[in-house]
N, C-alpha and C positions, 0 to 999 in steps of 0.2 A: 504493500500500500504506500501511496505517495502523498506527502504534504506539499502542495503547490502554491506558489505566491507570485503575484504580479500586481504592483501598486495601482497602475492606471487602467489596465485592460485594453486589449486591441484585438484585431482579427486573428493573429497567430496564437495569442494566449487562449482565446476562446476555442479555437480549433484544437489546441493541445488539451484543454480541459475536456472537450467532447471525446477526444480519443482515449484519454485516461478513464473517463466515466464508462465508455463503451466496453473497455476491457476490465471493468470493475477494479481499477487500480487507484482511483481517487479516494483519499481519506479526508483531507482538509484542503480548503481553498481560502487563502487570505488575500484581501484586496482592500482598497479604501472605500470606493463607492460601487455598489452593485445594484442594478435596476432589474427587477423581475416583472413579468407580465402581471398586470392588474394591481401592482403595488402603488403606494403613495407617490414614490419617485417616478414611476411610469406615468401616472396621471400628470405630474408636473412637467414631464418632458414634452407634452403636447402644447404647453403654453408658450407664447412668444418670448424669445430670448433664453429659453431653457432647453433648447434642442440638443445641447451638449450631452444631456443625460442619456440620449439615445445611443451614444457611443459606449455607454457602460451597461448595456443590456445583456443579460444572460438568460438561458433557458431555465424553466422551472426545475428541470432535472438536476441542475447544479446547486439549487438554493439550499438544500439540506446540508451541503458540505461547506457552506460559505460563512466566513467570519469577516466582518467589515470594520473599518476604522475611518469613518466618513468625515468627522468634524473638520479637520485641518484641510482636507481636500476640497470640501464644499466652500470653506472660507477662501481658499486659493482661487477657485473659480469666480467667486464674487469679487475678489480683489482685481482679477483680470478684467472683469466687466466694468469696474469702477476706476480703472487705471491707477490703482494704488501700487505703483511699480516697485517702490522700496520694500514692500512687504513680501514680494515674490522675487526679489533680486536673486540672480544665479548664486546658488550655494548659501548666500548670507541671509536672505530674507527668511523670517520665521515661518512663512507659508510658501517657501520655494519648493519646487519639485524635489530637489535633493533632500531637504529636511523631511518632507512627507514620506519619501521612500525609505529613509533611514529609520523613521519612527515605526513604520510597519515592520521593517527588518528586526528591530529590537523587540517588538511585541512577539513576533514568532519565536525569537530566541528565548525569551522569557517563558513562553508556553512550553517549549521543548524542554527546558531545564527543570521546570516545575513538574513535568510529566503529564501535563494537561493534554498533550498530543501523544497518543499511545498507539500501539499496534501498527507502526509504520516501519518501512525498510529504508526509505530514502526521502530526501527533500529535493525540490526542484525550484530554483530561483534564478532571477535574471540579473544582468550586469547592474551594478550600483546598489542592488537591494539584496545582496546575498551574504555579505561577510559575517554578520552576527549569527544569522541562521546557520551558516556552515560551521562556525565555531561550535555552536551548541550541538549541532547534529554529529559533528566529529566526536564530541565527548560522549555521545550516546551510541557510538559505533554505527551510525547510519551512513548511507552512501549519499554523496553530494553531486547532483546534476546541475550544471551551470549553463545557462542559455546566454550566448553572446550575440545579440541581434545586429550590432554594428561591428566593424572591424576593431582589432586591438589598437589601443591608444598610441603606442609608440610608432606603429606603422602610419597611423593617421597623421601624427605630427610631422613625420618625415615627408609624406606626400603633400600635406597642406602647407607646410612651410615653403614649399616651392611656389605656391600661389602668391606669397608675399612679394616674390620677385616678378612673377608673370603678370599679376594684376594687383599691384600694391594698394590701389585706391579701394579695392574690394575686400581687403584683409579684415576689416572691422566687422564683416558679416559672418565670419567663421567663429562660431562659439567654442570650438575645441580649444582655442587659445586662451579661453577664460578659466579653464579647469585648474583648481589649486593643486599643489603638490600632494596635499592630503587626499584629495579625491583620486588622483592618479595612483597613489600608494594603495589606496583601498581597492582599486581595480586589480592591481597585481596580487594583493592578498587573497582576493576572491578566487582568482585563477589558481593560485597555489593550493588553496583549500579544496578545489574541485577535484572530483574523481573522474568525471566525464564531462566533456564540453559539447554542447549542441550548437551548430551553426546552420544557417539557411543557404549558404552559397560557398562555392569553391574559393571565391575571392576572400571572404571572411576567414576561412580556414588558412589561407596562405598568409594572412597578416599575423597569425600567431607564431610564425617563424621568428618574429621579432621579440617574442617573450623570452627574457633571459633566464627564467627559472626552469624547473624540471619539465620535461615533455609530458603532454597529456593525451589521452585518447580522445579523438575528435570524430564526431559523426556529422556528415553533411546531409541535411534533410530539407530540400527546397519547400517553400511555402506553397499553399494551394491557390487556386484561382476563384474569384467570385462566380456566381451563376452567369452563364454565358447569355448574351443578348440574342433572342430568337426572332426579333423583328427584322425589318428591312432597313437598310441605310444606303445613302447615296455616296458613292466614292468619287473622288476628284478625277476629272478626265483631262485637265489641262486646257479646256476650251472656254468655259463660260465664267470663270472666276479665278481669284487668286488661291493659292495653296494655303489652307488654314492650319496653322501650327498651334500646338497647345503645350504649355508647361504647367505641371502641378507639383507643388512641393514648397519647402521653405525657401525663402529668398536669400540664399547664402551661396557663396562661391564654392563651398564644399560640393554643391550640386551643379556647378558649372554655369550658374546663371549669367555671368559676365560673357561667357562664350556664346550663349544663346542670343543675347542682345547684339553682340558684334556680328554674328552671322545674319540675323534677321534684318538688321539695319543695312547690311551690304546687299540684301536681296529684296529690299522693301517694295520694289515695283512688281514683284511676283508673289510675295507671301504676306500673310497677316499673322499676328501673334496674340494669343490670349494667355494671360498668366493668372494662376490661382495659387495663393499661398501667402503666409504671413511673414512679415519682416522679422529678422533676428535683431535688428537695431533700427531706430528711426534716424540715426545720425550718419547714414551713408549717402552723401550728396549725389554721387554718381548713380546710385540705385534709384533714388527719388526722381532724378531727371529722366532716367530711362523709362520708368513706369509711365510717365506722362505721355509717351509716344505710342503706347499700346493699350489694349483692353486689359484692365487690371481688376481682379476680384479678390479681395483679401481672404475670404472664407466662404465655403459652401458645404452643406451637408453632403454626405457621401453619395446619396442617391442622385443629387443634383450634379455632382461631379461626373458620375457615370453617364448621365443624360448629356452633359456638355461634351464628353468624349465622343458620343455618337454623332455630334454635329460638327466635329473637327476631323481633319484628315490624318495627321501624324502627331504623335507625342514625342517631344524632345526631352531627353533625360540624360544629359551628358555628365553624370555625376563623377566626381573625382575620388570619392570614398563612400561606399554604400554597402551596408551589410546585405541588403537584398534589393529593396526598391519596390514596395507593394504597388506603387502607381503603375509599374510596368505590367503586372498581372491584371490590374484593374482595366487598363487600356486594352490589352489583348482580349479580355473577356467581352469587350464591347465591339470587337472587330476593328479596333484601331491599332495599326502597327506602330512600333516604337523604334526610335533611334536611341541607342544607349551605349555605354562604354564597357570596357573589359574590367572595370572596377565596380561592378554591380552583379546582380544575379543573371545579367544578360547572357553570359556564356553558358550558363546551366540550362536555360530555357529557350534561347533564341538561336536559330540557324540563320546565318547571314544571308539576306536577300531571299529567304524562304518564308519566314514568319516575322521578320523584322530586320534591323540592321545593327551591326556592331562596329564601333569605332574605337580608336585609341583615346584614353582619357587624357585630359589636359592638352588637347590638340585641336585648336580652333579650325585649322584648315581641314582636318578630317570631317568635322561636323559640317563645314561649308560644302565640302565635296559630296557628302551624303545627301544634303538637301538639294544640291544642284542635280544630282543623279535622279532624284524623284521628279524634279521639274522637267527634266529631259525624257524621263521614262514614266509618265503618269500611270500607265496600266499596272505597273508593279505595286502600286499602293493597294489596289483592290486584291491582287493576288496574295500579297503578304497579309493583308487584313483578314481575308478568309482563312488563311492558314493559321493565323494567330487565334482565331475563334476555335479552330479544330484542336490546337494545342491546349487551349484553356479548358475545353470540354473533357479532356482526358485526365485532368488532375484537379478535382474540386477540393474545397477546403477540408472536407472530412478525410480525404486521402492523406493529407499532411498529418492530421491529428492521429490517425491510426498508425501511420509509419513511425511517428514519434513514440507512441505507446509501445509498439512492437520492439523498437530499439531499446527502450527502457526495460522491457521484459527480458530481453536477451542479456542485458547488462546485469540484471539482478539474479540471474541463474548461477 
């Protein structure tokens, strides 16, 4: 039996929970806020301005395993709505994401040491929220499963420091530079305490080569795809309009946003760009100026993002450091092909010019050439889009959850 924790909750953690529950492995689930059908929070989620709660929804089957710690997280969400930035400041704010994750980690540790969590063989925790849990689990002789959703931090800094030279005016958008030495030390301690590490892409696994400690067993289990779109959509034919490009994600150079603006601006007579995502800082003048020239949407519910994908032609996702890139699978599930880099899950799920396109990371010219190729060969967009749909149909989210659970079962034998 497994004690599973994830402070915020997302698609991959929900699929993991479903997989554990399917194989009757789930003993406890710890999180901050959990919304269940017909609950009070479920009712609140339908009110204007409270749609964020929909992102914390879980099935009724998970409810009896769930322990929540909601107060600080609810206050954090309120602070974000009211622009109380000092209270949610990175690492330092009393209601920062880091503080909230650490509080949950300590709570699980205390429960483990008190014996309140019994009849389990292992714990499963995610980066930044595992250290105290793992220490307590180790004292009880339990196995520690560690989920690393993004790449290892030393590799991240190596790659992203190169961006300071390539795009110095965009460096302020990269939040990895803000992590304290204590936070980075905590990450290393978590890895050292882990018995097995789960990652979602070959790229993430490769970044752990930079870890200076003892080697760990690593399992690569790619995430699943959302339900595929079964309706009809119109593909670009190069005749009646411009090529409609879309970017979805944080507005940070970690994701190659500067490269996107550079390419689109050079091809402005033939393409349009829509950007969906929140800023990592309000103080990047070059970003603010670029956004004025394109369609910018700070935030959308997930169902509206999927709808937007069906009205655009190609997703640009030239990330420089990405553990997976869920937006890739979301786009493919809507029949929208993706241009992405070798530092995402792209190489694990995309065959170049079959169901999308792969380019070198940190290479603006490669991105330009890829978009130029589509403008010159518009029929390939529909061909790749339909193949992307086929790829998505073969690996739904439940397949990821069950693959993860099966891997855990094999490790516990």
